[in-house]
C-alpha positions as CSV (number, residue, x, y, z in Angstrom):
1,M,-87.8,-35.8,58.4
2,F,-84.5,-34.8,56.8
3,R,-84.4,-31.4,55.2
4,R,-81.4,-30.1,53.3
5,K,-79.9,-27.0,55.0
6,R,-78.0,-24.1,53.6
7,I,-75.1,-23.7,56.0
8,V,-72.3,-21.1,56.3
9,V,-69.4,-22.7,58.2
10,A,-66.8,-20.3,59.8
11,L,-63.6,-22.2,60.4
12,G,-61.4,-21.1,63.3
13,G,-57.6,-20.8,63.2
14,N,-57.2,-24.3,64.6
15,A,-58.6,-25.7,61.3
16,L,-55.5,-24.3,59.4
17,G,-52.4,-24.3,61.5
18,D,-49.7,-21.6,61.8
19,T,-47.3,-22.7,59.0
20,L,-47.5,-23.9,55.4
21,P,-46.6,-27.6,56.4
22,E,-49.2,-27.4,59.2
23,Q,-51.9,-26.0,56.9
24,M,-51.3,-28.9,54.3
25,I,-52.0,-31.4,57.1
26,N,-54.8,-29.6,58.8
27,V,-56.9,-28.9,55.7
28,K,-57.2,-32.7,55.1
29,K,-58.7,-33.0,58.6
30,T,-60.9,-30.0,57.9
31,A,-62.1,-31.3,54.6
32,K,-63.2,-34.6,56.2
33,A,-65.4,-32.8,58.7
34,L,-66.9,-30.5,55.9
35,C,-67.4,-33.4,53.5
36,D,-69.4,-35.1,56.3
37,L,-72.0,-32.2,55.9
38,I,-71.8,-32.3,52.2
39,E,-72.2,-36.0,52.0
40,D,-75.4,-35.6,54.1
41,G,-76.8,-33.4,51.4
42,H,-76.4,-29.9,52.9
43,Q,-75.3,-26.9,50.9
44,V,-72.1,-25.7,52.5
45,V,-70.4,-22.3,52.2
46,V,-67.0,-22.0,53.8
47,V,-65.4,-19.0,55.5
48,H,-62.0,-19.3,57.1
49,G,-59.8,-17.2,59.4
50,N,-56.3,-16.0,58.4
51,G,-54.8,-14.5,61.5
52,P,-51.4,-16.3,61.4
53,Q,-51.3,-16.4,57.6
54,V,-51.9,-12.7,56.9
55,G,-49.3,-11.8,59.5
56,M,-46.8,-14.1,57.9
57,I,-47.5,-12.6,54.4
58,N,-47.3,-9.0,55.9
59,N,-43.9,-9.8,57.5
60,A,-42.5,-11.4,54.3
61,M,-43.6,-8.5,52.1
62,A,-42.2,-6.0,54.7
63,A,-38.8,-7.9,54.5
64,L,-39.0,-7.6,50.7
65,S,-39.4,-3.9,50.8
66,R,-36.5,-3.6,53.1
67,E,-34.3,-5.7,50.9
68,D,-35.2,-4.0,47.6
69,E,-35.8,-0.2,47.8
70,R,-37.8,-0.4,44.5
71,Q,-40.5,-2.4,46.2
72,P,-43.1,-0.4,48.0
73,N,-44.6,-1.6,51.3
74,T,-47.5,-4.0,50.5
75,P,-50.9,-2.8,51.9
76,L,-52.5,-5.1,54.5
77,S,-55.6,-5.4,52.2
78,V,-53.4,-7.0,49.5
79,C,-51.9,-9.3,52.1
80,V,-55.5,-10.4,52.9
81,A,-56.1,-11.0,49.2
82,M,-53.0,-13.2,49.1
83,S,-54.1,-15.2,52.1
84,Q,-57.5,-15.8,50.6
85,A,-55.9,-17.2,47.5
86,Y,-53.4,-19.6,49.0
87,I,-55.7,-20.8,51.8
88,G,-58.5,-21.3,49.3
89,Y,-56.1,-23.2,47.0
90,D,-55.3,-25.7,49.8
91,L,-58.9,-26.0,51.1
92,Q,-60.5,-26.5,47.7
93,N,-58.0,-29.2,46.7
94,A,-58.4,-31.0,50.0
95,L,-62.2,-30.9,49.6
96,R,-62.0,-32.1,46.0
97,E,-59.8,-35.0,47.0
98,E,-61.9,-36.0,49.9
99,L,-65.0,-35.9,47.9
100,R,-63.5,-38.0,45.2
101,L,-62.5,-40.6,47.8
102,R,-66.1,-40.7,48.9
103,G,-67.3,-41.4,45.3
104,F,-68.4,-37.9,44.3
105,M,-66.9,-37.5,40.8
106,R,-68.4,-34.1,40.3
107,T,-66.7,-31.9,42.8
108,P,-67.4,-28.3,42.0
109,V,-65.4,-26.4,44.6
110,V,-64.4,-22.8,44.0
111,T,-62.7,-20.1,46.0
112,V,-64.0,-16.5,45.4
113,V,-61.6,-13.7,46.2
114,T,-64.0,-11.5,48.2
115,Q,-64.0,-7.9,49.0
116,V,-66.0,-6.7,52.1
117,R,-66.9,-3.1,52.5
118,V,-66.4,-1.4,55.8
119,D,-67.3,2.1,56.9
120,A,-64.4,4.5,56.7
121,D,-65.6,6.2,59.8
122,D,-65.8,2.9,61.8
123,P,-64.4,3.7,65.3
124,A,-62.4,0.4,65.2
125,F,-59.8,2.4,63.0
126,K,-59.0,4.5,66.1
127,N,-58.7,1.5,68.5
128,P,-56.8,-1.4,66.7
129,S,-57.6,-4.6,68.5
130,K,-57.5,-7.6,66.0
131,P,-54.4,-9.7,66.5
132,I,-52.6,-11.0,63.4
133,G,-49.3,-12.9,62.9
134,R,-47.5,-15.3,65.2
135,F,-47.1,-15.0,69.0
136,L,-43.9,-13.2,70.1
137,S,-41.9,-12.7,73.3
138,K,-42.1,-9.3,74.9
139,E,-38.5,-8.5,73.6
140,E,-39.6,-9.6,70.0
141,A,-42.7,-7.5,70.2
142,E,-40.8,-4.4,71.4
143,L,-38.3,-4.8,68.5
144,Q,-41.1,-5.1,65.9
145,A,-42.9,-2.1,67.3
146,E,-39.7,0.0,67.2
147,K,-38.7,-1.2,63.6
148,Y,-42.0,-1.2,61.9
149,G,-44.3,0.9,64.0
150,H,-46.6,-1.9,64.6
151,I,-49.0,-1.8,67.5
152,M,-48.3,-4.8,69.8
153,K,-50.5,-6.2,72.5
154,E,-50.3,-9.1,74.9
155,D,-52.8,-11.8,73.9
156,A,-54.5,-13.9,76.7
157,G,-51.2,-14.9,78.3
158,R,-49.9,-16.6,75.2
159,G,-47.5,-13.9,74.1
160,Y,-47.5,-10.7,72.1
161,R,-49.1,-10.2,68.7
162,R,-49.5,-7.3,66.3
163,V,-53.0,-5.7,66.4
164,V,-54.7,-3.8,63.6
165,A,-58.2,-2.3,63.2
166,S,-61.2,-4.7,63.0
167,P,-64.2,-2.7,61.6
168,K,-67.5,-4.3,61.2
169,P,-68.5,-5.6,57.8
170,V,-71.2,-3.6,56.0
171,E,-71.5,-5.3,52.5
172,I,-70.1,-8.3,50.7
173,V,-69.2,-6.9,47.3
174,E,-69.2,-10.2,45.4
175,L,-72.4,-11.4,47.0
176,D,-74.2,-11.8,43.7
177,A,-71.6,-14.1,42.3
178,I,-71.4,-16.1,45.5
179,N,-75.2,-16.5,45.6
180,S,-75.3,-17.6,42.0
181,L,-72.6,-20.3,42.6
182,V,-74.4,-21.5,45.7
183,D,-77.7,-21.7,43.9
184,A,-75.9,-23.8,41.3
185,N,-74.9,-26.3,44.0
186,K,-71.2,-25.3,44.0
187,I,-69.2,-25.6,47.1
188,V,-68.0,-22.1,47.7
189,I,-65.1,-20.8,49.8
190,C,-65.3,-17.1,50.3
191,C,-64.9,-14.0,52.6
192,G,-61.6,-15.6,53.7
193,G,-60.1,-13.9,56.6
194,G,-63.4,-11.9,57.0
195,G,-62.9,-10.6,53.4
196,I,-60.6,-7.9,51.9
197,P,-61.5,-4.8,53.8
198,V,-62.4,-2.0,51.4
199,T,-64.0,1.4,51.7
200,L,-66.2,3.1,49.0
201,N,-65.1,6.4,47.5
202,G,-67.4,7.1,44.6
203,H,-67.2,4.1,42.4
204,H,-63.7,3.2,43.7
205,L,-63.1,0.5,46.2
206,K,-60.1,1.4,48.3
207,G,-58.2,-1.2,50.4
208,A,-58.2,-0.5,54.2
209,S,-55.4,-1.3,56.6
210,A,-57.5,-3.6,58.6
211,V,-58.7,-7.2,59.2
212,I,-62.4,-8.0,59.4
213,D,-63.5,-10.6,62.0
214,K,-64.4,-13.7,60.1
215,D,-67.2,-14.5,62.4
216,F,-69.0,-11.2,61.8
217,A,-68.3,-11.6,58.0
218,S,-69.7,-15.1,58.2
219,S,-72.8,-13.9,60.0
220,L,-73.4,-11.2,57.4
221,L,-72.9,-13.7,54.6
222,A,-75.3,-16.2,56.2
223,R,-78.0,-13.5,56.5
224,D,-77.5,-12.3,52.9
225,L,-77.5,-15.9,51.5
226,D,-80.8,-16.6,53.5
227,A,-78.9,-19.5,55.2
228,D,-80.7,-21.9,57.6
229,M,-77.7,-22.2,59.9
230,L,-74.4,-20.5,60.8
231,I,-71.8,-22.8,62.3
232,I,-68.9,-21.2,64.1
233,L,-66.1,-23.8,64.6
234,T,-63.7,-23.1,67.5
235,A,-61.5,-24.8,70.0
236,V,-64.2,-25.9,72.5
237,E,-67.2,-28.2,72.2
238,K,-69.7,-25.8,73.8
239,V,-69.9,-22.3,75.2
240,A,-69.5,-21.8,78.9
241,I,-70.6,-19.1,81.4
242,H,-68.6,-18.6,84.5
243,F,-65.7,-20.0,82.5
244,G,-62.8,-21.3,84.6
245,K,-64.7,-20.8,87.9
246,E,-66.1,-23.3,90.3
247,N,-69.6,-22.7,89.0
248,E,-68.6,-23.1,85.3
249,E,-71.5,-24.1,83.3
250,W,-71.4,-25.5,79.7
251,L,-74.5,-24.5,77.6
252,S,-76.2,-26.7,75.0
253,D,-79.1,-24.3,74.2
254,L,-79.0,-20.5,74.4
255,S,-81.7,-18.1,73.4
256,V,-80.9,-14.7,71.9
257,S,-82.2,-12.9,74.9
258,D,-80.1,-15.0,77.3
259,A,-77.1,-14.6,75.1
260,R,-77.5,-10.7,75.1
261,K,-77.9,-10.9,78.9
262,Y,-74.6,-12.8,79.3
263,I,-72.8,-10.4,77.0
264,E,-74.0,-7.5,79.1
265,Q,-72.7,-9.3,82.2
266,G,-69.3,-9.8,80.7
267,E,-69.4,-13.6,80.6
268,F,-67.4,-13.9,77.3
269,A,-63.8,-12.8,76.8
270,A,-63.4,-10.0,74.2
271,G,-60.5,-11.6,72.4
272,S,-62.0,-15.1,72.0
273,M,-65.6,-16.1,72.6
274,L,-67.3,-12.7,72.6
275,P,-67.2,-12.0,68.9
276,K,-68.4,-15.5,68.2
277,I,-71.4,-15.1,70.4
278,E,-72.2,-11.6,69.1
279,A,-72.0,-12.9,65.5
280,A,-74.1,-15.9,66.3
281,V,-76.8,-13.6,68.0
282,E,-76.8,-11.3,64.9
283,F,-77.6,-14.2,62.6
284,A,-80.1,-16.0,65.0
285,A,-82.0,-12.8,65.7
286,S,-82.3,-12.0,62.0
287,G,-85.2,-14.3,61.2
288,T,-87.5,-17.1,62.5
289,G,-85.9,-20.5,62.0
290,R,-82.3,-19.3,61.8
291,T,-80.0,-21.2,64.1
292,A,-76.3,-20.6,65.0
293,L,-74.1,-23.4,66.3
294,I,-70.8,-23.1,68.2
295,T,-68.8,-26.3,68.5
296,L,-65.5,-28.1,67.6
297,L,-64.7,-28.8,64.0
298,Q,-64.9,-32.6,64.5
299,K,-68.3,-32.2,66.2
300,A,-70.1,-30.2,63.4
301,K,-72.1,-33.1,62.1
302,E,-73.2,-34.2,65.6
303,G,-74.0,-30.5,66.3
304,I,-76.4,-30.2,63.4
305,M,-78.2,-33.3,64.7
306,G,-78.6,-31.6,68.0
307,N,-76.3,-33.9,69.9
308,T,-73.6,-31.4,71.0
309,G,-72.4,-27.9,70.7
310,T,-74.2,-24.7,71.8
311,R,-77.2,-23.7,69.7
312,I,-78.3,-20.0,69.6
313,H,-81.8,-19.2,68.5
314,L,-84.7,-16.8,69.0
């Protein structure tokens, strides 16, 4: 029997593209996949990444500060806020248009600019590891490090990227507002890029120079919203162990205990699949009946039906 689910969907970078023109094209494809879930009657809350976008904004604002000495350097937290607004703008319009094409004349889609509190003492601040911005050659990376003091690291053989701190999310500041909108059957886009990272100082929320992993933020959001399912959309249809080896095995069903065992064995790459598995485990382990799904964007509907993807559960 069909039962409506409350679903938090975490969109991977491939759902958005690396440039403004690419994003305009990609959000239309993304909207179709999300509207398949909405059309089936599910409550859908959307979280998106912002790696290329926040890097692009940060570079543009840094160029402005160099050209105009009156303009101070723009904090990374403000760049995250900017990315939330313009990605949300494109996504909500694409969702609205796709829903209208499907006959939904009431299309209440809204983007919530969301702050996410992190611990000022999180050890991640001492070990920046989260890549942002576009891929660079070794020469370009060395120049950027010299000019701007950025920390640059090679990323899985694809080139060099700037890395920043990636602290774990502790609290979603606008949770009450998000929950009220979801309860009122609005389609909510929130926690974009993992949320605007802030630390608490008395009553003051201070922006942090960091980027929060959107999968961990999505997991926290799904738990706080008492969601039935967390869907993490990525570039592969299923999760694999022994990836790239002769005994490679694609997994359809994964218990929390087995997932933890594979994590301990180092089966998942730190810069790609590991945070997705860890975020999925956090959600699935948080309550009976909670399921996490990792799959391709275009396979989300099939994954909910149990026909594909990797399902993580107690």
